[in-house]
C-alpha positions as CSV (number, residue, x, y, z in Angstrom):
1,M,-19.8,61.6,4.0
2,T,-22.6,59.3,5.1
3,P,-22.3,55.8,6.8
4,T,-24.9,53.3,5.5
5,R,-23.8,49.9,4.5
6,S,-21.5,47.1,5.6
7,R,-18.0,46.6,4.2
8,P,-17.9,44.2,1.1
9,R,-15.7,41.2,1.1
10,V,-12.3,41.4,-0.5
11,R,-11.6,39.0,-3.3
12,R,-8.7,36.6,-2.2
13,E,-6.1,35.1,-4.4
14,P,-3.5,32.5,-3.5
15,D,-1.1,33.9,-1.0
16,T,2.1,32.9,-2.9
17,M,4.5,34.3,-5.4
18,T,7.8,33.3,-7.0
19,T,11.0,35.0,-5.8
20,S,13.4,36.5,-8.3
21,G,15.5,34.2,-10.3
22,G,14.0,30.9,-9.2
23,F,11.1,28.7,-8.4
24,E,10.9,29.1,-4.6
25,R,7.5,29.9,-3.4
26,T,7.1,32.4,-0.6
27,P,4.1,33.8,1.2
28,R,2.8,37.1,-0.3
29,S,2.6,38.5,3.2
30,A,6.4,38.0,3.6
31,V,7.0,41.0,1.3
32,R,6.0,44.1,3.2
33,V,4.5,47.4,2.0
34,E,6.1,50.6,3.2
35,P,4.4,51.4,6.6
36,T,2.9,54.7,5.5
37,I,1.5,53.1,2.4
38,D,0.1,50.2,4.5
39,D,-1.6,52.7,6.8
40,T,-3.2,54.5,3.8
41,L,-4.4,51.3,2.2
42,R,-5.8,50.0,5.5
43,R,-7.8,53.2,6.1
44,K,-9.2,53.0,2.6
45,M,-10.6,49.6,3.4
46,E,-12.0,50.8,6.7
47,R,-14.0,53.5,4.8
48,R,-15.2,51.2,2.0
49,G,-18.9,50.5,2.3
50,T,-19.3,53.0,5.2
51,V,-18.1,56.4,3.7
52,F,-19.3,57.8,0.5
53,H,-18.2,60.9,-1.4
54,E,-20.1,64.1,-0.8
55,Q,-19.0,67.3,-2.6
56,P,-17.6,69.7,0.1
57,R,-19.5,73.0,0.3
58,L,-17.2,76.0,-0.2
59,D,-18.3,77.5,3.1
60,A,-17.4,74.3,4.9
61,V,-14.0,74.2,3.2
62,Q,-13.3,77.8,4.4
63,D,-14.4,77.0,7.9
64,N,-12.2,74.0,8.1
65,L,-9.3,76.0,6.7
66,S,-9.9,78.7,9.3
67,Q,-9.8,76.2,12.2
68,F,-6.8,74.4,10.8
69,L,-4.7,77.6,10.3
70,S,-5.8,79.1,13.6
71,G,-3.8,76.3,15.3
72,R,-0.7,76.9,13.2
73,L,-0.5,80.7,12.7
74,G,0.4,82.9,15.6
75,G,-1.0,86.1,14.2
76,Q,-4.1,87.2,12.5
77,F,-5.0,85.9,9.1
78,R,-7.8,86.2,6.5
79,I,-9.1,83.6,4.0
80,D,-10.8,84.8,0.8
81,N,-11.9,83.7,-2.6
82,V,-12.2,80.0,-1.9
83,A,-13.0,78.2,-5.2
84,R,-12.8,74.7,-6.7
85,L,-9.8,74.0,-9.0
86,A,-10.4,71.8,-12.0
87,G,-8.0,69.2,-13.2
88,G,-6.4,66.0,-11.9
89,A,-7.6,62.4,-11.8
90,S,-7.2,61.8,-8.1
91,K,-7.4,64.6,-5.5
92,E,-10.0,67.3,-4.8
93,Q,-8.5,70.7,-5.1
94,F,-9.4,74.2,-4.0
95,V,-7.7,77.6,-4.4
96,F,-7.9,80.4,-1.9
97,D,-6.2,83.7,-0.9
98,L,-4.5,83.9,2.4
99,D,-3.4,87.2,4.1
100,W,-1.1,86.3,7.0
101,E,2.2,86.9,8.7
102,L,5.4,85.0,8.5
103,D,8.4,85.9,10.7
104,G,6.6,89.1,11.6
105,Q,6.2,90.2,7.9
106,P,2.8,90.5,6.2
107,R,2.2,88.2,3.2
108,H,-0.5,87.6,0.6
109,D,-0.4,84.2,-1.0
110,R,-2.7,82.4,-3.4
111,M,-2.7,78.8,-2.2
112,V,-4.0,75.4,-3.2
113,L,-5.7,72.8,-0.9
114,R,-5.3,69.2,-2.1
115,M,-7.7,66.9,-0.3
116,D,-8.1,63.1,-0.6
117,P,-11.6,61.9,-1.5
118,P,-12.7,58.8,0.4
119,A,-10.9,56.7,-2.2
120,S,-8.4,57.7,-4.9
121,M,-7.1,56.1,-8.1
122,V,-3.8,55.9,-6.2
123,E,-3.7,55.7,-2.4
124,T,-0.7,57.5,-1.0
125,P,-0.1,59.7,2.1
126,R,-0.1,63.4,1.7
127,L,2.9,63.7,4.0
128,R,5.1,61.9,1.4
129,E,4.2,64.4,-1.2
130,F,4.8,67.2,1.3
131,E,8.2,66.0,2.4
132,V,9.6,65.6,-1.1
133,L,8.3,69.0,-2.3
134,R,9.7,70.7,0.8
135,M,13.1,69.0,0.1
136,L,13.2,69.9,-3.6
137,D,12.2,73.6,-3.1
138,G,14.9,75.7,-4.7
139,A,16.4,72.7,-6.6
140,L,13.6,72.2,-9.1
141,P,10.5,74.2,-10.1
142,V,8.0,72.8,-7.6
143,P,5.1,74.4,-5.7
144,P,6.1,75.7,-2.3
145,V,4.5,73.7,0.5
146,F,3.2,75.0,3.8
147,W,1.2,72.4,5.7
148,A,0.0,68.8,5.5
149,T,-2.1,66.5,7.6
150,E,-3.1,62.9,7.5
151,E,-5.9,63.5,10.0
152,S,-9.4,63.6,8.5
153,G,-10.7,65.5,11.5
154,E,-8.8,68.7,10.6
155,L,-9.7,69.6,7.0
156,G,-12.2,66.9,6.4
157,A,-9.7,64.5,4.8
158,P,-5.9,64.0,4.6
159,S,-4.7,67.2,2.9
160,M,-1.8,69.3,1.8
161,I,-1.6,73.1,1.3
162,C,0.8,74.4,-1.2
163,G,1.4,77.6,-3.1
164,Y,-0.5,78.4,-6.3
165,V,1.8,78.5,-9.4
166,S,0.8,80.2,-12.5
167,G,1.1,78.4,-15.8
168,S,-0.7,76.2,-18.3
169,A,-0.8,72.4,-18.5
170,S,-1.4,72.5,-22.2
171,A,-1.3,75.0,-25.1
172,R,-4.2,77.3,-25.5
173,D,-5.4,75.7,-28.7
174,A,-4.9,72.1,-27.5
175,V,-7.8,69.8,-27.0
176,K,-8.4,69.4,-23.2
177,T,-8.3,65.7,-22.2
178,A,-8.9,63.6,-19.0
179,S,-5.9,64.0,-16.7
180,G,-3.8,65.5,-19.4
181,L,-3.9,62.3,-21.4
182,G,-2.7,63.0,-25.0
183,T,-1.5,66.5,-24.2
184,T,0.4,67.9,-27.2
185,Y,2.4,71.1,-27.6
186,G,3.3,71.7,-31.3
187,P,6.7,72.2,-32.8
188,R,7.6,75.5,-31.2
189,L,6.8,74.6,-27.6
190,R,8.1,71.1,-28.1
191,S,11.5,72.5,-29.0
192,V,11.8,74.6,-25.8
193,L,9.9,72.4,-23.3
194,G,11.5,69.1,-24.3
195,P,15.1,69.9,-23.1
196,Q,13.7,71.3,-19.8
197,F,11.5,68.2,-19.3
198,V,14.6,66.0,-19.7
199,R,16.9,68.2,-17.7
200,H,14.6,68.4,-14.7
201,L,14.2,64.7,-14.6
202,A,17.9,64.2,-14.7
203,E,18.4,66.8,-11.9
204,L,15.8,65.0,-9.8
205,H,17.5,61.6,-10.1
206,R,20.9,62.9,-9.3
207,F,19.6,65.0,-6.3
208,D,21.3,63.9,-3.0
209,W,18.4,63.2,-0.7
210,T,20.3,61.2,1.8
211,A,20.9,64.0,4.3
212,H,17.2,65.0,4.4
213,R,14.6,63.7,6.9
214,L,12.0,61.8,4.9
215,E,10.1,60.3,7.7
216,S,7.3,58.9,5.6
217,F,9.6,56.9,3.4
218,E,11.5,53.7,3.8
219,R,15.1,53.9,2.5
220,P,16.0,51.1,0.1
221,R,19.5,49.7,0.0
222,V,21.7,50.0,-3.1
223,G,22.4,46.6,-4.6
224,T,19.0,45.2,-3.5
225,T,15.5,44.9,-4.8
226,D,14.0,46.6,-1.7
227,A,12.4,49.5,-3.6
228,V,10.8,47.5,-6.4
229,D,9.7,44.8,-3.8
230,W,7.8,47.4,-1.8
231,R,6.3,48.9,-4.9
232,L,5.1,45.6,-6.4
233,A,3.7,44.5,-3.1
234,A,1.6,47.7,-2.9
235,W,0.2,47.3,-6.4
236,D,-0.5,43.6,-5.8
237,R,-2.4,44.5,-2.7
238,A,-4.4,47.2,-4.5
239,W,-5.4,44.6,-7.2
240,Q,-6.4,42.1,-4.5
241,E,-8.5,44.6,-2.7
242,D,-10.0,46.5,-5.6
243,S,-10.5,44.2,-8.6
244,F,-13.8,42.6,-9.4
245,E,-12.4,39.4,-10.8
246,A,-9.1,37.7,-11.6
247,H,-7.5,38.5,-14.9
248,P,-5.0,36.2,-16.6
249,V,-2.8,39.0,-18.0
250,I,-2.5,40.6,-14.5
251,A,-1.5,37.2,-13.0
252,L,1.0,36.6,-15.8
253,T,2.5,40.1,-15.5
254,R,2.7,39.9,-11.8
255,Q,4.7,36.7,-11.9
256,W,6.9,38.0,-14.7
257,L,7.8,41.1,-12.6
258,W,8.6,39.2,-9.5
259,D,10.7,36.7,-11.4
260,R,12.9,39.4,-13.0
261,R,13.3,42.1,-10.3
262,P,16.5,44.1,-10.9
263,V,18.7,45.4,-8.1
264,V,19.1,49.2,-7.9
265,D,22.5,50.7,-8.5
266,H,21.7,54.2,-7.5
267,V,18.7,55.2,-5.3
268,S,17.0,58.3,-6.7
269,V,13.9,60.3,-5.8
270,V,11.4,58.9,-8.2
271,H,8.5,61.2,-9.3
272,G,6.2,58.3,-10.2
273,D,4.0,60.1,-12.7
274,Y,6.4,62.1,-14.8
275,R,4.8,62.9,-18.2
276,N,3.1,65.5,-20.3
277,G,0.1,67.1,-18.6
278,N,1.8,66.9,-15.2
279,F,3.7,70.2,-15.4
280,L,2.8,73.8,-15.8
281,F,4.6,76.2,-18.2
282,D,4.5,79.8,-19.4
283,E,3.2,79.7,-23.0
284,E,4.9,82.9,-24.1
285,S,8.4,82.1,-22.8
286,G,8.1,78.3,-22.9
287,T,9.5,78.0,-19.4
288,I,8.4,75.2,-17.1
289,T,7.0,76.8,-14.0
290,A,6.1,73.8,-11.8
291,L,6.4,70.0,-11.8
292,L,3.1,68.7,-10.4
293,D,1.4,65.6,-9.1
294,W,4.0,64.0,-6.8
295,E,1.6,61.7,-4.9
296,L,3.3,58.6,-6.3
297,T,6.8,59.7,-5.4
298,Y,9.2,57.2,-3.7
299,L,12.8,56.3,-3.4
300,G,13.9,53.8,-6.1
301,D,15.2,53.2,-9.5
302,R,15.4,56.1,-12.0
303,H,14.4,53.8,-14.9
304,H,10.8,53.9,-13.4
305,D,10.4,57.6,-14.4
306,L,12.3,57.2,-17.7
307,A,10.1,54.3,-18.8
308,Y,7.0,56.1,-17.7
309,A,7.7,59.2,-19.7
310,M,8.4,57.1,-22.8
311,M,5.2,55.1,-22.7
312,E,3.2,55.1,-25.9
313,G,0.0,56.2,-24.2
314,W,1.5,59.6,-23.4
315,G,3.4,60.4,-26.6
316,E,2.5,61.4,-30.1
317,H,3.8,60.7,-33.6
318,D,4.9,63.7,-35.7
319,S,2.3,64.3,-38.4
320,E,4.9,64.8,-41.1
321,T,7.8,62.5,-40.2
322,G,5.9,59.8,-38.2
323,E,8.6,60.0,-35.5
324,F,7.5,59.2,-32.0
325,Y,7.9,61.9,-29.3
326,C,8.0,60.7,-25.7
327,S,5.4,62.6,-23.7
328,A,4.9,64.6,-26.9
329,L,8.2,66.4,-26.3
330,V,11.3,64.5,-27.2
331,T,12.4,61.5,-29.2
332,R,13.5,58.4,-27.3
333,S,17.1,58.5,-28.5
334,D,17.4,62.2,-27.7
335,M,15.9,61.7,-24.3
336,I,18.3,59.0,-23.3
337,A,21.3,60.9,-24.7
338,E,20.5,64.2,-23.0
339,Y,19.5,62.4,-19.7
340,E,22.8,60.6,-19.5
341,K,24.7,63.8,-20.2
342,V,22.9,65.9,-17.6
343,S,22.5,63.2,-14.8
344,G,25.8,61.4,-15.3
345,L,23.8,58.2,-14.8
346,P,23.7,55.4,-17.4
347,V,20.4,54.2,-18.9
348,D,20.1,50.4,-19.0
349,L,17.8,49.2,-21.8
350,E,16.9,46.0,-20.0
351,R,15.9,47.8,-16.9
352,L,14.0,50.3,-19.0
353,E,11.9,47.5,-20.5
354,Y,11.4,46.0,-17.0
355,Y,10.1,49.3,-15.7
356,T,7.9,49.8,-18.7
357,V,6.2,46.6,-17.6
358,V,6.0,47.9,-14.0
359,N,4.3,51.1,-15.2
360,M,1.8,49.3,-17.4
361,Y,1.1,46.9,-14.6
362,W,0.3,49.6,-12.0
363,A,-1.6,51.6,-14.7
364,A,-3.8,48.5,-15.4
365,V,-4.4,47.9,-11.7
366,A,-5.5,51.5,-11.2
367,L,-7.5,51.7,-14.4
368,I,-9.4,48.5,-14.4
369,G,-9.3,47.7,-10.7
370,T,-9.1,50.7,-8.4
371,G,-10.9,53.3,-10.5
372,P,-14.0,51.3,-11.3
373,R,-14.1,50.0,-7.7
374,N,-14.1,53.6,-6.4
375,A,-16.9,54.5,-8.8
376,V,-19.1,51.6,-7.8
377,E,-18.5,52.2,-4.1
378,R,-19.3,55.9,-4.6
379,M,-16.1,57.0,-3.0
380,T,-14.8,59.5,-5.6
381,H,-15.9,62.8,-7.1
382,L,-14.6,61.5,-10.5
383,D,-16.7,58.4,-10.9
384,A,-17.6,59.0,-14.6
385,M,-13.9,59.6,-15.6
386,Q,-12.5,56.7,-13.6
387,T,-15.1,54.4,-15.3
388,F,-14.2,55.8,-18.7
389,L,-10.5,55.4,-18.2
390,G,-11.0,51.6,-17.9
391,G,-10.7,51.6,-21.7
392,L,-7.1,52.8,-21.3
393,G,-6.5,49.9,-18.9
394,A,-7.5,47.4,-21.6
395,F,-5.0,49.1,-23.9
396,Y,-2.3,48.4,-21.4
397,L,-3.3,44.8,-20.9
398,D,-2.9,44.3,-24.6
399,Q,0.5,45.8,-24.5
400,L,1.5,43.8,-21.4
401,L,0.5,40.5,-23.1
402,T,2.7,41.5,-26.1
403,I,5.8,42.1,-24.0
404,V,5.6,39.4,-21.3
405,G,4.2,36.9,-23.8
406,K,7.6,36.9,-25.6
407,Y,9.3,35.2,-22.6
C-alpha cells in the first residue's frame, strides 16, 4: 500500500431531508450512523487518495498470521499451506492450516482469513460479523469464528479468522458468475435446498439476541424507526462520499424512503445479504453447510432479508412453467407461507415493498457509486468486476423508478 497523492474532494449535496410522514425539513447530520459504521466510513475516507491496493504476498500473509497468533496462543503452533481463496465481491480471503492447542488439547484446523482491502463495495467492521457469527454458532450453520481485529497494524488490514467449511456455492455444472449472481440449482437441488433456505432465515429472525453482548451494534427500539434511520443514513453517506455525480433516481428514491419509514414491530438479527450464492451446501445430500457473507448484518426489520431474497436480480423463471423462484430456490407464495409457519412472525406486504426499495437503493449506491469509485481510486483487488457490476446498478435504477414513480 503506497502513499502518493492528496485526498480528492467529496461531492456535497444539500444537507436536508424530509422526516417521515410530513414536510418538516431536518439537517442530514441530525440522523446519526451507528458509531462503528461511522468509524469505518471515516477511515475509508482517510485512506482515499493516499493508500492503494497492492496484492499481499503469501509469505507476508503467513508472517502476519504468525505474529498475530503468537500474541493470542499460549502454546506452540504451526501455519502451513497458505493460499488465496477465490470468490466474493468485497473481501480478500486466504486459507491456511493451523496446528495448535486449545484447552491443552492438540488441534488441526483449516481456517479462512478475511481481510478488508483499502476500500470495499460495502464498508462494515469485521467485529460486527465476528460477534454475530460467534452468537449464532450452534443455532444456525455458520462458520466457527476464532479471532478478529479492526487494527490494520496486526494483519495488514481489519480482518477476521474463521473456520473453513466444506461445500459448494453452486452446482458442479452451473455457470460460475460474479459474486454468485444468477446462481441456479436445478429441480432436484431446488426441492431440498429451498425449504432449508427459508427455515434458516426464519430461525435467524426469531433468534433471541437480547441477552448477548453485541458491543459493535446499536440496539434499535421496538416501535421506532431507529434501525432503518441508521441504515438509510449510512447509505446516504456512502452515496455522498463515493458517487461521481448526482442522479435524479437516487434523489427521488432517497426522499421516498425517508418519507415512508415504517416502525419495527420485532427487532431481529438481519443478515443483510441473504440470497443464492451466499451459502455453501453438500451437493450429494443437498444439506446447507454454511451461511456466508455476514458483513452487512445489523439489528432491524426482518422484511429487509425477505425482500432481498425475493429480488428479481437473484431469482430465475422456471424454463417450463415460467414461474419465478426467489433466489432460484422457492416461489414467493411458498416462501412467505413457510417463513410465517416456522418463525411465527407475520409478513407485511407493505413493509416488504418498502424494503424492496431499500435493497434496490443500497444496491444502486454500491454498484454505481462505491464500486466504480473504488476502482478509480485503485483501492480494491476487484476493480474490473466492480466496474462491470455498474450495469446491474443501472438495472436497479430502472426498477426503482418504476416503483417510486407510482407514488
